[in-house]
C-alpha positions as CSV (number, residue, x, y, z in Angstrom):
1,X,-31.1,-71.1,-1.9
2,X,-28.3,-71.6,0.5
3,X,-24.8,-72.3,-0.7
4,X,-21.5,-73.0,1.1
5,X,-19.6,-72.0,-2.1
6,X,-21.1,-68.6,-2.7
7,X,-22.3,-66.5,0.3
8,X,-24.2,-63.8,-1.6
9,X,-25.5,-62.2,1.7
10,X,-21.9,-61.9,3.0
11,X,-20.7,-60.5,-0.3
12,X,-23.5,-57.8,-0.3
13,X,-22.8,-56.9,3.3
14,X,-19.0,-56.7,2.6
15,X,-19.7,-54.4,-0.4
16,X,-21.9,-52.1,1.7
17,X,-19.2,-52.0,4.4
18,X,-16.5,-51.1,1.9
19,X,-18.7,-48.2,0.6
20,X,-19.3,-47.0,4.2
21,X,-15.6,-47.2,5.0
22,X,-14.7,-45.2,1.9
23,X,-17.2,-42.5,2.7
24,X,-16.0,-42.4,6.3
25,X,-12.4,-42.0,5.2
26,X,-13.5,-39.0,3.0
27,X,-15.5,-37.4,5.8
28,X,-12.6,-37.9,8.3
29,X,-10.2,-36.2,5.9
30,X,-12.6,-33.3,5.6
31,X,-13.0,-33.0,9.4
32,X,-9.2,-33.2,10.0
33,X,-8.1,-30.8,7.2
34,X,-11.1,-28.5,7.3
35,X,-11.3,-28.6,3.5
36,X,-14.0,-30.0,1.3
37,X,-11.7,-29.6,-1.7
38,X,-8.1,-30.2,-0.6
39,X,-6.6,-31.5,-3.8
40,X,-7.3,-31.4,-7.5
41,X,-8.7,-35.0,-7.2
42,X,-11.5,-33.7,-5.0
43,X,-12.7,-31.1,-7.5
44,X,-10.3,-30.0,-10.3
45,X,-12.2,-26.8,-11.2
46,X,-12.7,-25.5,-7.7
47,X,-9.1,-26.5,-6.7
48,X,-7.7,-24.6,-9.7
49,X,-9.7,-21.4,-8.9
50,X,-8.8,-21.5,-5.2
51,X,-5.0,-22.1,-5.9
52,X,-4.9,-19.2,-8.3
53,X,-6.8,-16.8,-5.9
54,X,-4.5,-17.8,-3.1
55,X,-1.5,-16.9,-5.2
56,X,-3.1,-13.6,-6.1
57,X,-3.8,-12.9,-2.4
58,X,-0.1,-13.4,-1.7
59,X,0.6,-10.8,-4.4
60,X,-1.9,-8.4,-2.8
61,X,-0.2,-8.9,0.5
62,X,3.0,-7.6,-1.1
63,X,1.1,-4.7,-2.6
64,X,-0.2,-3.9,0.9
65,X,3.4,-3.8,2.1
66,X,4.4,-1.6,-0.8
67,X,1.6,0.8,0.0
68,X,2.8,1.0,3.5
69,X,6.3,1.9,2.4
70,X,4.9,4.4,-0.1
71,X,2.7,5.9,2.6
72,X,5.7,6.3,4.9
73,X,7.6,8.2,2.2
74,X,4.6,10.5,1.6
75,X,4.0,11.1,5.3
76,X,7.7,12.2,5.7
77,X,7.4,14.6,2.7
78,X,4.0,15.9,3.9
79,X,5.2,16.5,7.5
80,X,8.4,18.2,6.3
81,X,6.4,20.3,3.7
82,X,4.0,21.5,6.4
83,X,6.9,22.4,8.7
84,X,8.6,24.3,5.9
85,X,5.4,26.2,5.1
86,X,5.2,27.4,8.7
87,X,8.8,28.6,8.5
88,X,8.2,30.5,5.2
89,X,5.1,32.0,6.7
90,X,7.3,33.3,9.6
91,X,9.9,34.7,7.1
92,X,7.1,36.6,5.3
93,X,6.0,38.0,8.7
94,X,9.5,39.1,9.5
95,X,9.8,40.9,6.1
96,X,6.5,42.7,6.7
97,X,7.8,43.7,10.1
98,X,11.0,45.1,8.5
99,X,8.9,47.4,6.4
100,X,8.0,49.4,9.4
101,X,9.9,52.7,9.8
102,X,12.7,52.7,12.4
103,X,13.0,48.9,12.6
104,X,16.6,47.5,12.8
105,X,16.7,45.5,9.6
106,X,20.1,43.8,10.5
107,X,18.6,42.2,13.6
108,X,15.6,40.9,11.6
109,X,18.1,39.6,9.1
110,X,19.7,37.4,11.8
111,X,16.3,35.9,12.4
112,X,15.9,35.4,8.7
113,X,19.2,33.6,8.5
114,X,18.2,31.1,11.2
115,X,14.8,30.6,9.6
116,X,16.5,29.8,6.2
117,X,18.9,27.4,8.0
118,X,15.9,25.7,9.4
119,X,14.4,25.3,6.0
120,X,17.6,23.7,4.8
121,X,17.6,21.4,7.8
122,X,13.9,20.4,7.2
123,X,14.5,19.6,3.6
124,X,17.7,17.6,4.3
125,X,16.0,15.6,7.0
126,X,12.9,14.6,5.0
127,X,14.4,11.3,4.0
128,X,13.0,7.7,4.3
129,X,14.5,4.5,3.0
130,X,17.2,6.5,1.2
131,X,14.8,8.8,-0.7
132,X,14.3,12.5,-0.2
133,X,11.6,14.1,-2.2
134,X,12.2,17.6,-1.0
135,X,16.0,17.9,-1.5
136,X,17.2,17.2,-5.0
137,X,21.0,16.6,-5.1
138,X,21.2,15.9,-8.8
139,X,21.3,18.3,-11.7
140,X,18.1,16.9,-13.3
141,X,14.5,17.1,-12.3
142,X,13.4,14.5,-9.8
143,X,10.6,13.4,-12.1
144,X,7.8,11.1,-11.0
145,X,7.9,8.4,-8.3
146,X,5.6,5.5,-8.4
147,X,4.0,3.6,-5.5
148,X,2.7,0.1,-6.2
149,X,-1.0,0.3,-5.6
150,X,-2.7,-2.8,-6.9
151,X,-2.5,-6.2,-8.5
152,X,-5.1,-6.9,-11.2
153,X,-6.2,-10.0,-13.1
154,X,-8.5,-9.4,-16.1
155,X,-11.2,-11.7,-17.6
156,X,-8.6,-13.3,-19.8
157,X,-6.3,-14.2,-16.9
158,X,-3.7,-11.5,-17.7
159,X,-2.2,-9.8,-14.7
160,X,-1.0,-6.2,-14.4
161,X,0.2,-3.8,-11.7
162,X,-1.5,-0.5,-10.8
163,X,0.7,2.3,-9.5
164,X,0.0,5.6,-7.8
165,X,2.3,8.3,-9.3
166,X,3.7,11.3,-7.4
167,X,5.2,14.2,-9.2
168,X,8.3,14.8,-7.1
169,X,9.5,17.6,-9.4
170,X,6.8,19.9,-8.1
171,X,7.7,19.0,-4.5
172,X,11.4,19.9,-4.6
173,X,12.3,22.6,-2.1
174,X,16.1,22.6,-2.4
175,X,17.9,22.2,-5.7
176,X,21.2,21.4,-4.1
177,X,23.1,20.8,-7.4
178,X,20.8,22.8,-9.7
179,X,19.2,25.8,-7.9
180,X,16.6,26.3,-10.7
181,X,14.9,23.0,-9.6
182,X,14.0,24.0,-6.0
183,X,11.1,26.2,-4.9
184,X,13.3,27.9,-2.3
185,X,16.4,28.2,-4.4
186,X,15.2,29.2,-7.9
187,X,14.8,32.8,-9.1
188,X,11.4,34.4,-8.8
189,X,10.7,37.6,-10.7
190,X,9.2,40.1,-8.3
191,X,8.2,42.5,-11.1
192,X,6.0,39.8,-12.7
193,X,4.1,39.6,-9.4
194,X,3.0,43.2,-9.6
195,X,-0.5,44.1,-10.5
196,X,1.0,46.1,-13.4
197,X,4.4,44.7,-14.2
198,X,7.0,47.2,-15.5
199,X,8.7,44.7,-17.8
200,X,12.0,45.0,-15.9
201,X,12.9,41.7,-14.3
202,X,13.7,41.8,-10.6
203,X,14.7,38.3,-9.6
204,X,15.0,37.1,-6.0
205,X,15.7,33.7,-4.4
206,X,15.3,32.6,-0.8
207,X,18.2,30.1,-0.2
208,X,21.6,30.1,-1.7
209,X,23.1,26.6,-1.8
210,X,26.4,27.8,-3.3
211,X,26.1,25.4,-6.2
212,X,27.7,26.5,-9.5
213,X,26.5,23.5,-11.5
214,X,23.3,23.0,-13.3
215,X,21.5,26.4,-13.4
216,X,22.5,28.5,-10.4
217,X,20.2,31.3,-9.3
218,X,21.3,34.6,-10.8
219,X,19.0,37.0,-8.8
220,X,19.4,38.5,-5.4
221,X,19.2,36.5,-2.2
222,X,16.4,37.5,0.1
223,X,18.2,39.1,3.1
224,X,18.2,42.4,4.8
225,X,20.8,45.0,5.5
226,X,20.7,48.5,7.0
227,X,20.5,49.9,3.4
228,X,17.8,47.7,2.0
229,X,15.2,49.9,0.5
230,X,11.5,49.7,1.2
231,X,10.9,48.9,-2.5
232,X,13.2,45.9,-2.2
233,X,11.6,44.8,1.0
234,X,8.2,44.9,-0.8
235,X,9.6,43.0,-3.7
236,X,11.0,40.3,-1.3
237,X,7.6,40.0,0.4
238,X,5.9,39.4,-3.0
239,X,8.5,36.7,-3.8
240,X,8.2,35.0,-0.5
241,X,4.4,35.0,-0.8
242,X,4.8,33.4,-4.3
243,X,7.1,30.8,-2.8
244,X,4.5,30.2,0.0
245,X,1.8,29.7,-2.6
246,X,3.9,27.2,-4.5
247,X,4.6,25.3,-1.3
248,X,0.9,25.2,-0.3
249,X,0.1,23.8,-3.8
250,X,2.7,21.1,-3.3
251,X,1.4,20.3,0.1
252,X,-2.2,20.1,-1.3
253,X,-0.9,17.6,-3.9
254,X,0.8,15.6,-1.2
255,X,-2.3,15.6,0.9
256,X,-4.4,14.3,-2.0
257,X,-2.0,11.4,-2.7
258,X,-1.7,10.7,1.0
259,X,-5.5,10.3,1.2
260,X,-5.5,8.2,-2.0
261,X,-2.9,5.8,-0.6
262,X,-4.8,5.5,2.7
263,X,-8.0,4.6,0.7
264,X,-6.1,2.1,-1.4
265,X,-4.6,0.5,1.7
266,X,-8.1,0.0,3.1
267,X,-9.4,-1.3,-0.2
268,X,-6.6,-3.9,-0.6
269,X,-7.1,-5.1,2.9
270,X,-10.9,-5.5,2.3
271,X,-10.2,-7.1,-1.0
272,X,-7.9,-9.7,0.5
273,X,-10.6,-10.5,3.1
274,X,-13.2,-10.9,0.4
275,X,-10.9,-13.2,-1.7
276,X,-10.3,-15.4,1.4
277,X,-14.1,-15.6,2.0
278,X,-14.7,-16.5,-1.7
279,X,-12.0,-19.3,-1.5
280,X,-13.6,-20.6,1.7
281,X,-17.0,-20.9,0.0
282,X,-15.5,-23.0,-2.7
283,X,-13.2,-25.4,-0.8
284,X,-13.9,-25.2,3.0
285,X,-15.8,-28.0,4.6
286,X,-19.0,-27.4,6.5
287,X,-17.9,-28.8,9.9
288,X,-21.4,-29.1,11.3
289,X,-22.5,-31.1,8.3
290,X,-19.3,-33.3,8.2
291,X,-19.3,-34.0,11.9
292,X,-23.0,-35.1,11.7
293,X,-22.3,-37.2,8.7
294,X,-19.3,-38.8,10.4
295,X,-21.5,-39.8,13.3
296,X,-24.0,-41.3,11.0
297,X,-21.4,-43.3,9.1
298,X,-19.9,-44.7,12.3
299,X,-23.4,-46.0,13.1
300,X,-23.8,-47.4,9.6
301,X,-20.3,-49.0,9.9
302,X,-21.3,-50.8,13.1
303,X,-24.5,-52.0,11.5
304,X,-22.6,-53.2,8.4
305,X,-20.2,-55.2,10.6
306,X,-23.2,-56.8,12.3
307,X,-24.8,-57.6,9.0
308,X,-21.6,-59.2,7.7
309,X,-21.4,-61.2,10.9
310,X,-25.0,-62.5,10.5
311,X,-24.4,-63.4,6.8
312,X,-21.3,-65.4,7.8
313,X,-23.2,-67.4,10.4
314,X,-25.5,-68.8,7.6
315,X,-22.8,-71.1,6.5
316,X,-22.3,-72.4,10.1
317,X,-26.1,-73.1,10.3
318,X,-25.9,-75.4,7.2
319,X,-23.4,-77.6,9.1
320,X,-26.1,-78.4,11.7
321,X,-28.1,-80.2,9.1
322,X,-25.3,-82.8,8.8
323,X,-25.0,-83.5,12.5
324,X,-26.3,-86.8,14.0
């Protein structure tokens, strides 16, 4: 039945064209933005997950920066500690040389003085961003320093921060205000280092800061004079060797934390990449699929317009029936 009041064919063609135009608009948005899920209206669940993970990735980016800052501090301390170990090794060699008969101990002492000055210079220069882990200028132990190492979200959505802790107390070389806190400034009992201690304390220290606050060293400074006995030289050698051992232990700890920070930096970088990939799988548009679909919809749109045009001509054809 043909009717000039209700053109059902045109109405059907128009409805089809509207559907095609709507799908085309959606596809064009995906092609232009690159997202399959751009807003919560597209897919509330996926949008929520993606938004949360993007926020977490920003936090991980800050963690990565913090690890870089922490790595720089550790590198400075590690480099300075290794340099100080070389100097202490040289001091030990000089003391061994002074044990030889006929050696001018006063000349060797001049070398020792310069080497000790070098240790003070190394410790004072090991500073980064206002922090010096080798030179403690307070009267209390340096304690533990923390480096932000991770940002975590558990299964319940609760977040927490992971830290990498460094015991700076064990790294302190110079106790500027409290000599008992520094490896190089505190008293070391040479008698206790004997295979068979006599029980009579014989304290020596390597560097005198001149501080009278805190707990100043009360032993004898390691230095030579023409009257220094062979027994005292041997006691000094034992003390310096003990200091050397403490410093190598501290350097080993720094090396371990340095490696840990490096591994954590790599892990955080890889984790951020993995999160980006995961977000992409949820919300990114498949450009090959969308471009192909857009081409198909453009063709359907042209056919829909043609169908609507044909349906509208049916009313014109009815008029021909009334013509003379």
